[in-house]
Structure formats: structure tokens, C-alpha cells
VOBA-1610 file (N, C-alpha, C; in pm, whole numbers, padded with zeros to 5 digits, always signed):
BEGIN
Met-09223-05326-06225Met-09335-05395-06275Met-09452-05244-06229Arg-09536-05264-06293Arg-09663-05084-06283Arg-09790-05181-06219Leu-09920-05175-06168Leu-09995-05168-06142Leu-10048-05083-06106Thr-10239-05130-06103Thr-10292-05026-06169Thr-10371-04972-05986Pro-10454-04814-06024Pro-10444-04829-05873Pro-10545-04938-05784Thr-10653-04970-05863Thr-10764-05030-05837Thr-10620-05220-05824Glu-10589-05332-05870Glu-10463-05386-05855Glu-10391-05360-05654Trp-10337-05216-05678Trp-10291-05162-05519Trp-10349-05176-05432Lys-10538-05184-05483Lys-10606-05187-05321Lys-10685-05363-05301Val-10597-05432-05353Val-10582-05548-05366Val-10540-05620-05329Leu-10372-05598-05347Leu-10335-05623-05354Leu-10289-05559-05130Glu-10311-05467-05141Glu-10282-05396-05018Glu-10383-05456-04929Leu-10532-05524-04948Leu-10567-05566-04823Leu-10556-05701-04810Leu-10493-05752-04905Leu-10457-05945-04878Leu-10334-05926-04773Leu-10200-05818-04876Leu-10092-05785-04749Leu-10156-05672-04612Arg-10256-05698-04617Arg-10243-05672-04508Arg-10277-05774-04369Asn-10373-05884-04406Asn-10477-05980-04342Asn-10340-06126-04413Pro-10162-06084-04447Pro-10123-06250-04435Pro-10125-06391-04357Gly-10225-06469-04513Gly-10243-06655-04372Gly-10365-06594-04406Arg-10436-06550-04410Arg-10617-06537-04302Arg-10692-06518-04437Leu-10811-06555-04419Leu-10931-06553-04544Leu-10939-06460-04552Val-11025-06340-04681Val-11039-06238-04664Val-11194-06299-04792Thr-11269-06250-04698Thr-11398-06268-04759Thr-11399-06231-04921Arg-11483-06238-05000Arg-11532-06152-05174Arg-11584-06104-05108Gln-11642-06036-05003Gln-11758-05972-04935Gln-11702-05842-04926Thr-11606-05892-04793Thr-11512-05762-04780Thr-11430-05669-04874Leu-11365-05778-04958Leu-11296-05706-05072Leu-11364-05574-05165Leu-11482-05693-05175Leu-11627-05596-05295Leu-11610-05554-05146Thr-11685-05447-05042Thr-11734-05371-04986Thr-11564-05270-05035Glu-11450-05344-05026Glu-11392-05278-04941Glu-11312-05136-05039Ile-11286-05214-05186Ile-11296-05126-05313Ile-11353-05081-05362Trp-11510-05128-05447Trp-11607-05112-05471Trp-11701-05023-05422Gly-11673-05127-05306Gly-11839-05072-05216Gly-11938-05094-05182Ser-12034-05071-05133Ser-12122-05237-05126Ser-12251-05240-05201Glu-12269-05113-05308Glu-12337-05180-05410Glu-12305-05248-05493His-12123-05323-05503His-12069-05424-05606His-12034-05552-05485Val-12216-05540-05371Val-12103-05689-05280Val-12097-05779-05369Thr-12221-05868-05493Thr-12230-05904-05582Thr-12165-05961-05724Asp-12059-05863-05693Asp-12024-05880-05851Asp-11917-05895-05824Thr-11863-06108-05857Thr-11800-06138-05780Thr-11645-06143-05957Gly-11732-06182-06033Gly-11597-06131-06153Gly-11500-06004-06206Tyr-11547-05879-06078Tyr-11402-05799-06103Tyr-11386-05898-06063Leu-11324-05926-05895Leu-11234-06018-05776Leu-11196-06127-05897Arg-11178-06153-05994Arg-11186-06327-06026Arg-11068-06192-06162Leu-11105-06129-06269Leu-11025-06004-06324Leu-10918-05933-06310Tyr-10907-05906-06194Tyr-10766-05854-06091Tyr-10708-05914-06016Leu-10754-06066-05956Leu-10635-06155-05914Leu-10625-06221-06020Ala-10641-06214-06136Ala-10618-06295-06273Ala-10447-06206-06332Gln-10501-06078-06355Gln-10415-05950-06369Gln-10333-05945-06233Leu-10278-05974-06131Leu-10195-05971-06039Leu-10173-06117-06095Arg-10214-06226-06084Arg-10098-06331-06088Arg-10032-06342-06145Lys-10043-06221-06294Lys-09978-06270-06470Lys-09847-06168-06387Lys-09845-05999-06323Lys-09711-05996-06276Lys-09729-05990-06128Leu-09713-06093-06127Leu-09659-06090-05966Leu-09623-06293-05945Glu-09653-06356-05980Glu-09670-06568-05981Glu-09563-06572-06114Ser-09514-06653-06033Ser-09406-06719-06111Ser-09485-06770-06209Asp-09543-06857-06100Asp-09711-06967-06269Asp-09812-06899-06277Pro-09829-06826-06338Pro-09936-06780-06308Pro-10126-06900-06264Ser-10048-06953-06345Ser-10196-07092-06357Ser-10140-07215-06188Arg-10081-07165-06129Arg-10023-07230-06045Arg-09950-07149-05948Pro-10057-07073-05840Pro-10043-06922-05766Pro-09966-07012-05650Arg-09917-06958-05592Arg-09821-07000-05408Arg-09847-06893-05394His-09901-06716-05362His-09887-06643-05309His-10035-06547-05324Leu-10029-06549-05374Leu-10196-06556-05501Leu-10336-06595-05452Leu-10317-06676-05347Leu-10488-06797-05360Leu-10603-06818-05296Thr-10703-06907-05381Thr-10790-06871-05406Thr-10888-07027-05341Glu-10934-06882-05167Glu-11009-06951-05185Glu-11199-07033-05218Ser-11199-07138-05269Ser-11386-07095-05397Ser-11424-07121-05242Gly-11474-07050-05341Gly-11656-06977-05265Gly-11695-06891-05189Met-11495-06804-05088Met-11523-06755-04956Met-11412-06629-05052Gly-11320-06693-05083Gly-11191-06552-05103Gly-11053-06550-05163Tyr-11054-06483-05071Tyr-10900-06510-05141Tyr-10784-06505-04985Arg-10685-06565-05014Arg-10591-06508-04856Arg-10449-06500-04955Phe-10374-06446-04924Phe-10174-06433-04973Phe-10077-06473-04865Glu-10018-06577-04928Glu-09882-06677-04867Glu-09826-06633-04901Ala-09700-06592-04793Ala-09586-06537-04785Ala-09519-06628-04863
//
């Protein structure tokens, strides 16, 4: 399976923090820089792409979880 460089960055940040919430601000700052801290559309897009590639049922993710209004979490 192929992941884009940005998909790898998103996934890496989540995998380095298994079971812990990674805030939207942290993801946006680490990947796109502090000037993009309000661009949450980026995250929705990339998480949707990752779910399509990695989850058996992307509409009911088991591993790449959304914490509504806060961020994302990786569960093994």
C-alpha cells in the first residue's frame, strides 16, 4: 500500500502516541506549521484517506479514531 508523505506524517504522529489523544493543533502545527493551526479541513481529508487505506470498514474506524472537537487517537 502506498501512503503520501503527508499521510505518513499524520500516521507517524498518531502511532507515536498510542491510545492518547493527539490534538488537532498538535497535528496541524507538527505537519503544516503554526500558520495552519486553524485549517482543520486538512486533517479531515487526510484521516479520511488513511481510513480508506488502513481500516477494514472506513465508515466505522477501529484504529484511527476521532475525538470530536479535540483531535485524533490511534488504538491498536
